[in-house]
C-alpha positions as CSV (number, residue, x, y, z in Angstrom):
1,X,-25.0,2.0,38.0
2,X,-21.9,0.3,39.3
3,X,-18.6,1.4,37.7
4,X,-17.2,-1.1,35.2
5,X,-13.5,-0.3,35.8
6,X,-12.7,-3.4,37.8
7,X,-14.3,-5.6,35.1
8,X,-12.3,-3.8,32.4
9,X,-9.1,-4.1,34.4
10,X,-9.6,-7.8,35.0
11,X,-10.3,-8.3,31.3
12,X,-7.1,-6.6,30.3
13,X,-5.0,-8.6,32.7
14,X,-6.6,-11.8,31.5
15,X,-5.9,-10.9,27.9
16,X,-2.3,-10.1,28.6
17,X,-1.8,-13.5,30.3
18,X,-3.5,-15.4,27.5
19,X,-1.5,-13.9,24.7
20,X,1.8,-13.5,26.4
21,X,1.8,-17.1,27.7
22,X,2.1,-16.2,31.4
23,X,0.9,-19.1,33.5
24,X,-2.5,-18.2,34.9
25,X,-4.1,-19.8,38.0
26,X,-7.5,-18.9,39.3
27,X,-8.3,-19.6,42.9
28,X,-11.9,-19.9,44.0
29,X,-14.9,-17.9,43.1
30,X,-15.4,-19.5,39.7
31,X,-18.3,-21.6,38.7
32,X,-17.6,-25.2,37.6
33,X,-18.9,-24.6,34.0
34,X,-16.4,-21.7,33.3
35,X,-13.5,-22.0,30.9
36,X,-10.8,-21.8,33.6
37,X,-11.4,-23.7,36.7
38,X,-9.6,-23.8,40.0
39,X,-6.2,-25.3,39.7
40,X,-6.1,-25.0,35.9
41,X,-3.2,-23.1,34.2
42,X,-2.5,-21.9,30.7
43,X,0.8,-23.3,29.4
44,X,3.4,-20.8,28.3
45,X,3.7,-20.0,24.6
46,X,0.1,-20.8,23.7
47,X,-2.0,-18.7,21.3
48,X,-2.1,-18.4,17.5
49,X,1.2,-19.5,15.9
50,X,0.6,-17.0,13.1
51,X,-0.3,-13.6,14.4
52,X,-1.1,-12.1,10.9
53,X,-0.5,-12.3,7.2
54,X,0.4,-9.1,5.3
55,X,0.5,-7.9,1.7
56,X,2.2,-4.6,0.6
57,X,3.1,-2.6,-2.4
58,X,5.7,0.2,-2.8
59,X,3.8,3.3,-3.8
60,X,7.0,5.4,-4.1
61,X,8.0,3.4,-7.2
62,X,4.5,3.9,-8.6
63,X,4.9,7.6,-8.1
64,X,8.1,7.5,-10.2
65,X,6.3,6.1,-13.2
66,X,5.9,9.5,-14.9
67,X,9.6,9.8,-15.0
68,X,10.9,8.8,-18.4
69,X,14.1,7.2,-17.0
70,X,12.4,4.7,-14.7
71,X,9.7,2.1,-14.8
72,X,9.6,0.2,-11.6
73,X,7.1,-1.8,-9.5
74,X,7.4,-3.8,-6.3
75,X,5.1,-5.9,-4.0
76,X,5.6,-8.0,-1.0
77,X,4.0,-10.6,1.4
78,X,4.9,-11.6,4.9
79,X,3.9,-13.6,7.9
80,X,4.2,-12.4,11.5
81,X,4.5,-15.1,14.1
82,X,3.3,-14.9,17.7
83,X,6.8,-14.2,19.0
84,X,6.9,-11.0,16.9
85,X,9.4,-12.5,14.4
86,X,8.4,-12.1,10.8
87,X,9.2,-13.9,7.5
88,X,8.8,-11.7,4.5
89,X,9.2,-11.8,0.7
90,X,9.5,-9.1,-1.9
91,X,9.6,-9.2,-5.7
92,X,9.9,-6.4,-8.3
93,X,10.6,-5.3,-11.8
94,X,12.9,-2.5,-13.0
95,X,13.3,-0.9,-16.4
96,X,16.0,1.8,-16.0
97,X,17.4,4.3,-18.4
98,X,19.4,6.7,-16.3
99,X,20.6,9.9,-17.9
100,X,24.2,10.7,-18.0
101,X,25.3,7.2,-16.9
102,X,28.5,7.6,-19.0
103,X,29.9,10.4,-21.0
104,X,28.7,10.5,-24.7
105,X,26.6,7.4,-24.2
106,X,23.2,6.0,-23.4
107,X,22.5,3.1,-21.0
108,X,19.6,0.8,-20.2
109,X,19.1,-2.0,-17.8
110,X,16.0,-4.2,-17.3
111,X,15.2,-7.2,-15.1
112,X,13.4,-8.8,-12.1
113,X,14.6,-9.2,-8.5
114,X,13.5,-10.8,-5.3
115,X,14.2,-10.6,-1.6
116,X,13.7,-12.8,1.4
117,X,14.3,-11.8,5.0
118,X,13.4,-12.0,8.6
119,X,12.5,-9.2,10.9
120,X,11.6,-8.4,14.5
121,X,8.6,-6.2,15.3
122,X,8.1,-3.9,18.3
123,X,4.8,-2.3,19.0
124,X,5.8,1.2,20.1
125,X,2.2,2.0,20.9
126,X,-1.2,1.0,19.6
127,X,-1.3,1.4,15.9
128,X,2.5,2.3,15.6
129,X,5.0,-0.5,14.9
130,X,8.8,-0.4,14.6
131,X,10.9,-3.2,13.1
132,X,14.5,-4.2,12.2
133,X,15.6,-7.1,10.0
134,X,18.0,-8.6,7.4
135,X,17.4,-9.6,3.8
136,X,19.0,-11.5,1.0
137,X,18.3,-10.4,-2.5
138,X,19.0,-11.5,-6.1
139,X,18.5,-9.7,-9.4
140,X,18.3,-11.2,-12.9
141,X,18.7,-8.6,-15.6
142,X,20.3,-7.5,-18.9
143,X,21.8,-4.2,-20.0
144,X,22.6,-2.5,-23.3
145,X,23.7,0.9,-24.6
146,X,25.5,3.0,-27.1
147,X,28.7,5.0,-26.8
148,X,30.6,7.5,-28.9
149,X,34.4,8.1,-28.8
150,X,35.4,11.5,-30.0
151,X,38.5,11.7,-32.2
152,X,39.9,15.1,-33.2
153,X,42.0,13.6,-36.1
154,X,39.6,11.0,-37.4
155,X,35.8,10.4,-37.5
156,X,34.1,9.8,-34.2
157,X,33.5,6.1,-33.4
158,X,30.1,5.0,-32.3
159,X,29.5,1.5,-30.9
160,X,26.9,-0.5,-29.1
161,X,26.9,-3.2,-26.5
162,X,24.4,-5.7,-25.1
163,X,24.8,-8.2,-22.3
164,X,22.2,-10.7,-21.3
165,X,21.7,-13.3,-18.5
166,X,23.3,-11.2,-15.8
167,X,22.9,-11.9,-12.1
168,X,23.7,-10.0,-9.0
169,X,23.1,-10.7,-5.3
170,X,23.4,-8.6,-2.2
171,X,22.4,-8.4,1.5
172,X,20.4,-5.7,3.3
173,X,20.0,-4.4,6.8
174,X,16.7,-2.8,7.2
175,X,14.8,-0.7,9.7
176,X,11.4,0.9,9.4
177,X,8.2,2.1,10.9
178,X,4.5,1.8,10.1
179,X,1.3,3.2,11.5
180,X,-2.3,2.3,11.2
181,X,-4.2,4.3,8.5
182,X,-7.7,2.9,8.0
183,X,-9.1,-0.5,9.1
184,X,-6.4,-3.1,8.5
185,X,-4.4,-0.7,6.2
186,X,-1.0,0.6,7.4
187,X,1.3,3.2,5.9
188,X,5.1,2.9,6.4
189,X,8.6,3.4,5.3
190,X,11.7,1.2,5.2
191,X,15.4,2.2,5.2
192,X,17.7,-0.2,3.5
193,X,21.5,-0.4,4.0
194,X,22.6,-2.6,1.1
195,X,25.8,-4.6,0.9
196,X,26.8,-5.9,-2.5
197,X,28.0,-9.5,-2.5
198,X,28.7,-10.2,-6.2
199,X,27.8,-8.8,-9.7
200,X,29.5,-9.2,-13.1
201,X,32.5,-7.0,-13.8
202,X,33.5,-5.8,-17.3
203,X,36.7,-4.0,-18.2
204,X,35.4,-1.7,-21.0
205,X,32.0,-0.6,-19.9
206,X,30.9,-1.6,-16.4
207,X,27.3,-2.2,-15.2
208,X,25.9,1.1,-14.1
209,X,22.6,0.2,-12.4
210,X,21.0,-3.1,-11.2
211,X,17.2,-3.5,-10.9
212,X,16.4,-3.8,-7.2
213,X,19.8,-2.6,-6.0
214,X,20.5,0.7,-7.9
215,X,23.8,2.3,-8.8
216,X,26.9,0.1,-8.5
217,X,29.1,3.1,-7.8
218,X,28.6,2.8,-4.1
219,X,26.5,1.3,-1.3
220,X,24.0,4.0,-0.6
221,X,21.0,3.8,1.8
222,X,17.6,3.6,0.1
223,X,14.2,4.6,1.5
224,X,10.9,3.1,0.3
225,X,7.3,4.1,1.1
226,X,4.7,1.4,1.1
227,X,1.1,0.6,1.9
228,X,0.3,-2.7,3.7
229,X,-2.8,-4.7,4.4
230,X,-3.0,-7.1,7.4
231,X,-5.1,-10.2,7.7
232,X,-5.4,-11.1,11.4
């Protein structure tokens, strides 16, 4: 039996030329009824405009559901184009009741948020993908709580507050990695460096946490774990 290595090598080279847009010219030795004939070339940049469509969910937020202080969910969708640039969308919900937000008080915030961004993907090796990108995000939420002011001379004062129709927006620089799990399923993580743009300020009791962003006391990196499904 003749070895098939030359055939496999030629097939690989042909595939690289077809999908990378390298002009390909074949000289002689090809029958007239073949796809590529002598003198024909493949124009650069050809191939599927959309490489794949993807859907994802953040399972790290689902794992936090048993915690009494958090009720969060997030999902996303994206498109990867042939030039390895991607357009992605994320949406989520947050119901947060952090303990010890303020001294002698309780705090609760609840709302929805969304992100839109672009990314660039690099295939480190087969089944392992790295990417970087930027995102813009907005959150629409409300917060409320109670507080107690201790007074050694008079009775303690207990009050409540409630604020609705709040909005915050911020930017994110992201980087992540994902690897093939089973079939078209990928497991990955993403690191977010968040930069707050604007959120409401209050003199007496400030906003402690924002759904989709987190604590307002600083710009801390966040890590999310997700599972993704690709449609080629």
